[in-house]
Every structure is written in C-alpha cells, then in structure tokens.
VEXLO-611821 format. One record per atom (N, C-alpha, C): residue in three letters; atom name; x negated, y negated, z negated. Coordinates in nm, 3 decimals. Layout:
   res   atom      east     north        up
   Ala     CA         X         Y         Z
...
This chain:
   res   atom      east     north        up
   Met      N    -0.097     0.155    -0.048
   Met     CA    -0.053    -0.001     0.015
   Met      C    -0.123    -0.123    -0.038
   Ala      N    -0.120    -0.238     0.132
   Ala     CA    -0.212    -0.380     0.088
   Ala      C    -0.092    -0.456     0.011
   Glu      N    -0.187    -0.465    -0.088
   Glu     CA    -0.168    -0.617    -0.156
   Glu      C    -0.142    -0.776    -0.078
   Ser      N    -0.043    -0.820    -0.092
   Ser     CA    -0.018    -0.924    -0.051
   Ser      C    -0.113    -1.072    -0.127
   Lys      N    -0.140    -1.166    -0.068
   Lys     CA    -0.252    -1.241    -0.087
   Lys      C    -0.164    -1.368    -0.181
   Thr      N    -0.313    -1.340    -0.309
   Thr     CA    -0.218    -1.506    -0.388
   Thr      C    -0.223    -1.658    -0.260
   Glu      N    -0.090    -1.759    -0.321
   Glu     CA    -0.181    -1.865    -0.280
   Glu      C    -0.372    -1.928    -0.269
   Ala      N    -0.370    -1.843    -0.407
   Ala     CA    -0.544    -1.915    -0.349
   Ala      C    -0.599    -1.866    -0.265
   Arg      N    -0.586    -1.706    -0.271
   Arg     CA    -0.632    -1.606    -0.214
   Arg      C    -0.635    -1.656    -0.001
   Lys      N    -0.573    -1.735     0.020
   Lys     CA    -0.527    -1.783     0.120
   Lys      C    -0.626    -1.865     0.223
   Val      N    -0.620    -1.916     0.285
   Val     CA    -0.716    -2.031     0.400
   Val      C    -0.606    -2.165     0.334
   Leu      N    -0.623    -2.211     0.328
   Leu     CA    -0.584    -2.340     0.315
   Leu      C    -0.603    -2.431     0.432
   Asn      N    -0.517    -2.491     0.516
   Asn     CA    -0.584    -2.556     0.626
   Asn      C    -0.499    -2.741     0.593
   Val      N    -0.588    -2.879     0.522
   Val     CA    -0.447    -2.962     0.529
   Val      C    -0.498    -3.034     0.679
   Pro      N    -0.439    -3.087     0.733
   Pro     CA    -0.523    -3.179     0.868
   Pro      C    -0.495    -3.324     0.775
   Pro      N    -0.610    -3.390     0.859
   Pro     CA    -0.569    -3.550     0.798
   Pro      C    -0.488    -3.613     0.744
   Ser      N    -0.498    -3.692     0.645
   Ser     CA    -0.399    -3.755     0.630
   Ser      C    -0.289    -3.607     0.573
   Gly      N    -0.274    -3.531     0.565
   Gly     CA    -0.186    -3.444     0.490
   Gly      C    -0.164    -3.491     0.368
   Gly      N    -0.145    -3.316     0.317
   Gly     CA    -0.140    -3.307     0.219
   Gly      C     0.001    -3.365     0.089
   Arg      N    -0.007    -3.348     0.001
   Arg     CA     0.103    -3.437    -0.141
   Arg      C     0.067    -3.598    -0.160
   Arg      N     0.139    -3.695    -0.061
   Arg     CA     0.075    -3.874    -0.092
   Arg      C     0.144    -3.918    -0.148
   Tyr      N     0.043    -4.021    -0.273
   Tyr     CA     0.148    -4.082    -0.384
   Tyr      C     0.111    -4.254    -0.339
   Asp      N     0.199    -4.311    -0.337
   Asp     CA     0.150    -4.418    -0.363
   Asp      C     0.169    -4.488    -0.433
   Met      N     0.024    -4.599    -0.459
   Met     CA     0.077    -4.670    -0.607
   Met      C     0.049    -4.803    -0.562
   Gly      N     0.109    -4.857    -0.553
   Gly     CA     0.054    -5.041    -0.455
   Gly      C    -0.021    -5.018    -0.358
   Gly      N    -0.159    -5.021    -0.356
   Gly     CA    -0.281    -5.071    -0.321
   Gly      C    -0.352    -4.996    -0.300
   Met      N    -0.334    -4.848    -0.395
   Met     CA    -0.370    -4.742    -0.396
   Met      C    -0.282    -4.651    -0.389
   Thr      N    -0.380    -4.520    -0.281
   Thr     CA    -0.315    -4.412    -0.204
   Thr      C    -0.349    -4.289    -0.262
   Ser      N    -0.262    -4.196    -0.248
   Ser     CA    -0.374    -4.037    -0.304
   Ser      C    -0.314    -3.911    -0.252
   Tyr      N    -0.352    -3.848    -0.152
   Tyr     CA    -0.345    -3.778    -0.088
   Tyr      C    -0.387    -3.583    -0.168
   Phe      N    -0.243    -3.504    -0.225
   Phe     CA    -0.369    -3.385    -0.301
   Phe      C    -0.329    -3.295    -0.200
   Leu      N    -0.483    -3.256    -0.187
   Leu     CA    -0.542    -3.130    -0.032
   Leu      C    -0.450    -2.972    -0.101
   Ser      N    -0.491    -3.022    -0.244
   Ser     CA    -0.543    -2.860    -0.288
   Ser      C    -0.520    -2.843    -0.459
   Asp      N    -0.416    -2.807    -0.551
   Asp     CA    -0.412    -2.806    -0.633
   Asp      C    -0.333    -2.663    -0.733
   Glu      N    -0.286    -2.696    -0.842
   Glu     CA    -0.227    -2.560    -0.937
   Glu      C    -0.173    -2.482    -0.807
   Ala      N    -0.113    -2.443    -0.749
   Ala     CA    -0.054    -2.379    -0.646
   Ala      C    -0.128    -2.319    -0.575
   Glu      N    -0.200    -2.375    -0.522
   Glu     CA    -0.315    -2.300    -0.389
   Glu      C    -0.458    -2.209    -0.484
   Thr      N    -0.482    -2.244    -0.605
   Thr     CA    -0.593    -2.276    -0.685
   Thr      C    -0.577    -2.158    -0.788
   Glu      N    -0.450    -2.134    -0.876
   Glu     CA    -0.442    -2.075    -0.954
   Glu      C    -0.508    -2.192    -1.110
   Ser      N    -0.496    -2.324    -1.128
   Ser     CA    -0.533    -2.381    -1.160
   Ser      C    -0.641    -2.440    -1.188
   Arg      N    -0.750    -2.376    -1.082
   Arg     CA    -0.920    -2.342    -1.116
   Arg      C    -0.938    -2.496    -1.091
   Tyr      N    -0.918    -2.599    -1.038
   Tyr     CA    -0.909    -2.733    -0.942
   Tyr      C    -0.843    -2.777    -0.893
   Ser      N    -0.800    -2.928    -0.842
   Ser     CA    -0.701    -2.942    -0.796
   Ser      C    -0.840    -3.043    -0.690
   Ile      N    -0.791    -3.079    -0.577
   Ile     CA    -0.889    -3.193    -0.477
   Ile      C    -0.806    -3.234    -0.410
   Ser      N    -0.833    -3.379    -0.448
   Ser     CA    -0.731    -3.525    -0.392
   Ser      C    -0.837    -3.596    -0.340
   Glu      N    -0.764    -3.657    -0.240
   Glu     CA    -0.821    -3.787    -0.174
   Glu      C    -0.763    -3.912    -0.215
   Trp      N    -0.847    -4.044    -0.249
   Trp     CA    -0.792    -4.187    -0.277
   Trp      C    -0.831    -4.270    -0.224
   Trp      N    -0.786    -4.391    -0.227
   Trp     CA    -0.779    -4.491    -0.135
   Trp      C    -0.755    -4.629    -0.161
   Leu      N    -0.842    -4.699    -0.183
   Leu     CA    -0.826    -4.866    -0.247
   Leu      C    -0.815    -4.963    -0.137
   Glu      N    -0.694    -5.016    -0.129
   Glu     CA    -0.751    -5.123    -0.058
   Glu      C    -0.852    -5.227    -0.092
   Pro      N    -0.870    -5.365    -0.046
   Pro     CA    -0.973    -5.423    -0.087
   Pro      C    -0.926    -5.487    -0.248
   Gln      N    -0.977    -5.524    -0.266
   Gln     CA    -0.932    -5.609    -0.395
   Gln      C    -0.873    -5.559    -0.545
   Glu      N    -0.921    -5.430    -0.518
   Glu     CA    -0.790    -5.371    -0.550
   Glu      C    -0.777    -5.309    -0.666
   Asn      N    -0.758    -5.268    -0.790
   Asn     CA    -0.787    -5.234    -0.911
   Asn      C    -0.757    -5.121    -0.914
   Gly      N    -0.822    -4.955    -0.995
   Gly     CA    -0.803    -4.826    -1.033
   Gly      C    -0.693    -4.865    -1.132
   Pro      N    -0.620    -4.766    -1.242
   Pro     CA    -0.581    -4.719    -1.291
   Pro      C    -0.604    -4.775    -1.420
   Gly      N    -0.704    -4.807    -1.501
   Gly     CA    -0.699    -4.877    -1.626
   Gly      C    -0.804    -4.745    -1.714
   Pro      N    -0.894    -4.792    -1.745
   Pro     CA    -1.002    -4.728    -1.860
   Pro      C    -0.878    -4.610    -1.929
   His      N    -0.973    -4.512    -1.888
   His     CA    -0.878    -4.335    -1.903
   His      C    -1.001    -4.263    -1.966
   Ser      N    -0.941    -4.170    -2.014
   Ser     CA    -1.008    -4.031    -2.082
   Ser      C    -0.932    -3.889    -2.027
   His      N    -1.021    -3.774    -2.018
   His     CA    -0.945    -3.650    -1.986
   His      C    -0.984    -3.578    -2.116
   Glu      N    -0.933    -3.483    -2.133
   Glu     CA    -0.941    -3.441    -2.293
   Glu      C    -0.991    -3.291    -2.263
   Ser      N    -0.990    -3.225    -2.139
   Ser     CA    -1.002    -3.089    -2.138
   Ser      C    -1.056    -3.067    -1.960
   Glu      N    -1.083    -3.175    -1.908
   Glu     CA    -1.088    -3.168    -1.764
   Glu      C    -1.234    -3.305    -1.734
   Asp      N    -1.294    -3.198    -1.611
   Asp     CA    -1.354    -3.288    -1.558
   Asp      C    -1.361    -3.330    -1.456
   Asp      N    -1.422    -3.452    -1.410
   Asp     CA    -1.397    -3.540    -1.303
   Asp      C    -1.464    -3.564    -1.197
   Ile      N    -1.483    -3.490    -1.118
   Ile     CA    -1.613    -3.532    -1.007
   Ile      C    -1.524    -3.609    -0.881
   Phe      N    -1.624    -3.728    -0.814
   Phe     CA    -1.598    -3.803    -0.759
   Phe      C    -1.719    -3.812    -0.609
   Phe      N    -1.656    -3.814    -0.513
   Phe     CA    -1.728    -3.838    -0.417
   Phe      C    -1.709    -3.938    -0.292
   Val      N    -1.761    -4.033    -0.274
   Val     CA    -1.747    -4.186    -0.218
   Val      C    -1.726    -4.128    -0.052
   Leu      N    -1.648    -4.159     0.027
   Leu     CA    -1.610    -4.140     0.140
   Leu      C    -1.603    -4.222     0.232
   Glu      N    -1.600    -4.372     0.215
   Glu     CA    -1.615    -4.505     0.246
   Glu      C    -1.597    -4.629     0.211
   Gly      N    -1.657    -4.657     0.201
   Gly     CA    -1.656    -4.804     0.157
   Gly      C    -1.786    -4.842     0.049
   Thr      N    -1.799    -4.904    -0.081
   Thr     CA    -1.808    -4.932    -0.212
   Thr      C    -1.673    -4.896    -0.320
   Val      N    -1.724    -4.795    -0.443
   Val     CA    -1.581    -4.777    -0.539
   Val      C    -1.715    -4.832    -0.647
   Thr      N    -1.636    -4.901    -0.754
   Thr     CA    -1.682    -4.931    -0.814
   Thr      C    -1.675    -4.885    -0.967
   Phe      N    -1.748    -4.753    -1.035
   Phe     CA    -1.725    -4.726    -1.144
   Phe      C    -1.764    -4.783    -1.270
   Ile      N    -1.653    -4.755    -1.386
   Ile     CA    -1.711    -4.807    -1.505
   Ile      C    -1.684    -4.681    -1.594
   Leu      N    -1.759    -4.625    -1.591
   Leu     CA    -1.860    -4.492    -1.744
   Leu      C    -1.862    -4.545    -1.869
   Asp      N    -1.766    -4.530    -1.972
   Asp     CA    -1.792    -4.648    -2.144
   Asp      C    -1.844    -4.766    -2.067
   Gly      N    -1.766    -4.818    -2.007
   Gly     CA    -1.830    -4.954    -1.981
   Gly      C    -1.916    -5.026    -1.857
   Glu      N    -1.982    -4.909    -1.838
   Glu     CA    -2.140    -4.956    -1.792
   Glu      C    -2.063    -4.915    -1.653
   Glu      N    -2.118    -5.067    -1.567
   Glu     CA    -2.079    -5.008    -1.410
   Glu      C    -2.176    -5.003    -1.341
   Ile      N    -2.146    -4.924    -1.221
   Ile     CA    -2.190    -4.860    -1.172
   Ile      C    -2.150    -4.860    -0.994
   Glu      N    -2.236    -4.946    -0.902
   Glu     CA    -2.153    -4.906    -0.779
   Glu      C    -2.247    -4.830    -0.706
   Ala      N    -2.132    -4.795    -0.636
   Ala     CA    -2.089    -4.678    -0.606
   Ala      C    -2.057    -4.678    -0.436
   Pro      N    -2.158    -4.663    -0.296
   Pro     CA    -2.186    -4.706    -0.174
   Pro      C    -2.091    -4.527    -0.138
   Lys      N    -2.087    -4.564     0.009
   Lys     CA    -2.076    -4.451     0.060
   Lys      C    -2.108    -4.317     0.018
   Gly      N    -2.100    -4.212     0.011
   Gly     CA    -2.292    -4.135    -0.024
   Gly      C    -2.219    -4.018    -0.157
   Thr      N    -2.266    -4.182    -0.242
   Thr     CA    -2.217    -4.114    -0.370
   Thr      C    -2.168    -4.034    -0.422
   Phe      N    -2.267    -3.905    -0.512
   Phe     CA    -2.181    -3.845    -0.630
   Phe      C    -2.179    -3.864    -0.767
   Leu      N    -2.044    -3.852    -0.803
   Leu     CA    -2.082    -3.859    -0.989
   Leu      C    -2.023    -3.773    -1.044
   Arg      N    -2.051    -3.704    -1.140
   Arg     CA    -1.955    -3.627    -1.249
   Arg      C    -1.938    -3.668    -1.362
   Val      N    -1.813    -3.701    -1.393
   Val     CA    -1.734    -3.755    -1.546
   Val      C    -1.729    -3.617    -1.653
   Pro      N    -1.789    -3.626    -1.699
   Pro     CA    -1.729    -3.493    -1.771
   Pro      C    -1.653    -3.513    -1.867
   Val      N    -1.565    -3.450    -2.012
   Val     CA    -1.484    -3.425    -2.060
   Val      C    -1.481    -3.579    -2.114
   Gly      N    -1.434    -3.629    -2.193
   Gly     CA    -1.382    -3.755    -2.282
   Gly      C    -1.491    -3.845    -2.231
   Val      N    -1.500    -3.851    -2.098
   Val     CA    -1.584    -4.002    -2.106
   Val      C    -1.504    -4.091    -2.039
   Thr      N    -1.478    -4.212    -2.114
   Thr     CA    -1.377    -4.339    -2.048
   Thr      C    -1.489    -4.367    -1.909
   His      N    -1.356    -4.367    -1.847
   His     CA    -1.401    -4.461    -1.729
   His      C    -1.268    -4.428    -1.605
   Asp      N    -1.293    -4.551    -1.485
   Asp     CA    -1.197    -4.633    -1.438
   Asp      C    -1.265    -4.664    -1.290
   Phe      N    -1.248    -4.704    -1.180
   Phe     CA    -1.252    -4.737    -1.061
   Phe      C    -1.193    -4.832    -0.997
   Ala      N    -1.259    -4.907    -0.872
   Ala     CA    -1.169    -5.047    -0.814
   Ala      C    -1.279    -5.043    -0.721
   Asn      N    -1.175    -5.149    -0.623
   Asn     CA    -1.258    -5.189    -0.490
   Asn      C    -1.260    -5.288    -0.538
   Arg      N    -1.404    -5.352    -0.508
   Arg     CA    -1.408    -5.539    -0.562
   Arg      C    -1.443    -5.537    -0.474
   Thr      N    -1.462    -5.531    -0.334
   Thr     CA    -1.487    -5.557    -0.155
   Thr      C    -1.391    -5.569    -0.080
   Ala      N    -1.423    -5.628     0.054
   Ala     CA    -1.368    -5.743     0.104
   Ala      C    -1.286    -5.533     0.207
   Ala      N    -1.323    -5.452     0.195
   Ala     CA    -1.308    -5.339     0.327
   Ala      C    -1.229    -5.265     0.227
   Arg      N    -1.203    -5.203     0.254
   Arg     CA    -1.114    -5.041     0.189
   Arg      C    -1.221    -4.947     0.150
   Ala      N    -1.198    -4.880     0.080
   Ala     CA    -1.290    -4.770     0.009
   Ala      C    -1.191    -4.678    -0.012
   Gly      N    -1.258    -4.560    -0.063
   Gly     CA    -1.197    -4.370    -0.077
   Gly      C    -1.316    -4.318    -0.107
   Phe      N    -1.261    -4.166    -0.181
   Phe     CA    -1.317    -4.160    -0.252
   Phe      C    -1.243    -3.954    -0.258
   Leu      N    -1.318    -3.882    -0.234
   Leu     CA    -1.273    -3.681    -0.263
   Leu      C    -1.316    -3.716    -0.427
   Asn      N    -1.218    -3.627    -0.555
   Asn     CA    -1.167    -3.635    -0.658
   Asn      C    -1.138    -3.482    -0.635
   Ile      N    -1.234    -3.395    -0.726
   Ile     CA    -1.205    -3.326    -0.816
   Ile      C    -1.240    -3.256    -0.875
   Phe      N    -1.041    -3.207    -0.945
   Phe     CA    -1.020    -3.250    -1.106
   Phe      C    -1.078    -3.066    -1.157
   Ile      N    -1.108    -3.037    -1.255
   Ile     CA    -1.173    -2.896    -1.259
   Ile      C    -1.146    -2.855    -1.517
   Pro      N    -1.008    -2.828    -1.538
   Pro     CA    -0.909    -2.699    -1.383
   Pro      C    -0.820    -2.827    -1.333
   Gly      N    -0.767    -2.753    -1.256
   Gly     CA    -0.676    -2.815    -1.186
   Gly      C    -0.516    -2.862    -1.329
   Gly      N    -0.436    -2.912    -1.233
   Gly     CA    -0.313    -2.923    -1.319
   Gly      C    -0.212    -3.078    -1.289
   Phe      N    -0.390    -3.210    -1.229
   Phe     CA    -0.310    -3.323    -1.246
   Phe      C    -0.245    -3.337    -1.196
   Glu      N    -0.195    -3.266    -1.079
   Glu     CA    -0.116    -3.414    -0.969
   Glu      C     0.036    -3.325    -1.066
   Arg      N     0.005    -3.296    -1.158
   Arg     CA     0.218    -3.302    -1.273
   Arg      C     0.161    -3.403    -1.302
   Asp      N     0.066    -3.492    -1.336
   Asp     CA     0.117    -3.602    -1.371
   Asp      C     0.186    -3.675    -1.285
   Met      N     0.137    -3.679    -1.133
   Met     CA     0.090    -3.819    -1.030
   Met      C     0.281    -3.889    -0.984
   Pro      N     0.392    -3.754    -1.018
   Pro     CA     0.548    -3.880    -1.030
   Pro      C     0.566    -3.941    -1.154
   Ala      N     0.480    -3.928    -1.276
   Ala     CA     0.493    -4.020    -1.402
   Ala      C     0.437    -4.163    -1.372
   Ile      N     0.289    -4.108    -1.293
   Ile     CA     0.207    -4.215    -1.253
   Ile      C     0.267    -4.316    -1.170
   Val      N     0.309    -4.246    -1.045
   Val     CA     0.341    -4.326    -0.960
   Val      C     0.449    -4.444    -1.038
   Gln      N     0.517    -4.402    -1.066
   Gln     CA     0.658    -4.417    -1.151
   Gln      C     0.602    -4.554    -1.254
   Trp      N     0.465    -4.562    -1.353
   Trp     CA     0.459    -4.645    -1.401
   Trp      C     0.350    -4.762    -1.309
   Phe      N     0.301    -4.676    -1.220
   Phe     CA     0.252    -4.785    -1.128
   Phe      C     0.359    -4.939    -1.034
   Ala      N     0.467    -4.850    -1.028
   Ala     CA     0.582    -4.934    -1.006
   Ala      C     0.618    -5.041    -1.069
   Asp      N     0.571    -5.026    -1.236
   Asp     CA     0.693    -5.030    -1.301
   Asp      C     0.556    -5.172    -1.366
   Asn      N     0.421    -5.133    -1.332
   Asn     CA     0.304    -5.192    -1.431
   Asn      C     0.236    -5.219    -1.278
   Pro      N     0.264    -5.338    -1.178
   Pro     CA     0.131    -5.386    -1.067
   Pro      C     0.052    -5.369    -1.134
   Pro      N    -0.110    -5.298    -1.039
   Pro     CA    -0.235    -5.399    -1.123
   Pro      C    -0.262    -5.498    -1.127
   Ser      N    -0.307    -5.605    -1.203
   Ser     CA    -0.311    -5.751    -1.137
   Ser      C    -0.521    -5.702    -1.079
   Lys      N    -0.530    -5.797    -1.004
   Lys     CA    -0.609    -5.857    -0.915
   Lys      C    -0.748    -5.932    -0.988
   Asp      N    -0.835    -5.897    -0.976
   Asp     CA    -0.941    -5.991    -1.027
   Asp      C    -0.986    -6.044    -0.921
C-alpha cells in the first residue's frame, strides 16, 4: 500500500507575487510557505516596504528565531536599540528574545525574505493586519 505524502513532503511551487498576501498600509507581506506546508517547522514570507515606511514597532518573540535576507533596497533593522543599515544581500539572524524592528528610510522600495523558526507566525497575520488598519504607522 502506497503512503500518501503530507503537505510538507510535496513540492511547493509559488509563482512571483503568489502566496497569501497581507496588506498593512505601506507594508505588504506574502506568506509563501507556513505551518500547513512545513508541519510547523518554519514559515517563509516576503515583506515589502514602500519608501519612508516604518515597520511594526519594536517587538520580540518568546520562542522563535527570525531570519532576514534583504532582497531589494536598504532596510534599517533596529536590534536591541542598535540600528543596522542592511543593503541588498544582507543576512541577519535575530534570536529568540531580541527586541527588533525594521523600516525603510530610503526613497526606494525595499524588501526582504523572512524565515520564522518554528512556524506558526502566519496565524497572527489577520490580527496584525487589523491592528495596522486601526493604527496606521507614522512616517518619520
């Protein structure tokens, strides 16, 4: 008897601008692979910030690492209060418990790939989208 493959054991092919889209004013995310496809081991998403757009605000995660890879432009990451200018090609790992934020302080669109380990972050996205609708970020 042949075993059926779980979603995590199937090839996943997501086209450009595919995935589950979440709009948060001048910030948009596309969740490409998350707990349903990875058995909650990780989630992968793209995040895009319009020029002069702030991120979500300082926050930390109690049990997840955040991995960032800048795809386009320059993203300012704030890690425990220290700012890091991260141009295209920059890789950052933000471990559990580190307070962090990000922003695009340039005149060009910027984006990064985010890997969240373990997965499950996407469960919070509807509430995050609603929060941004109720509390639009200020621009510096």
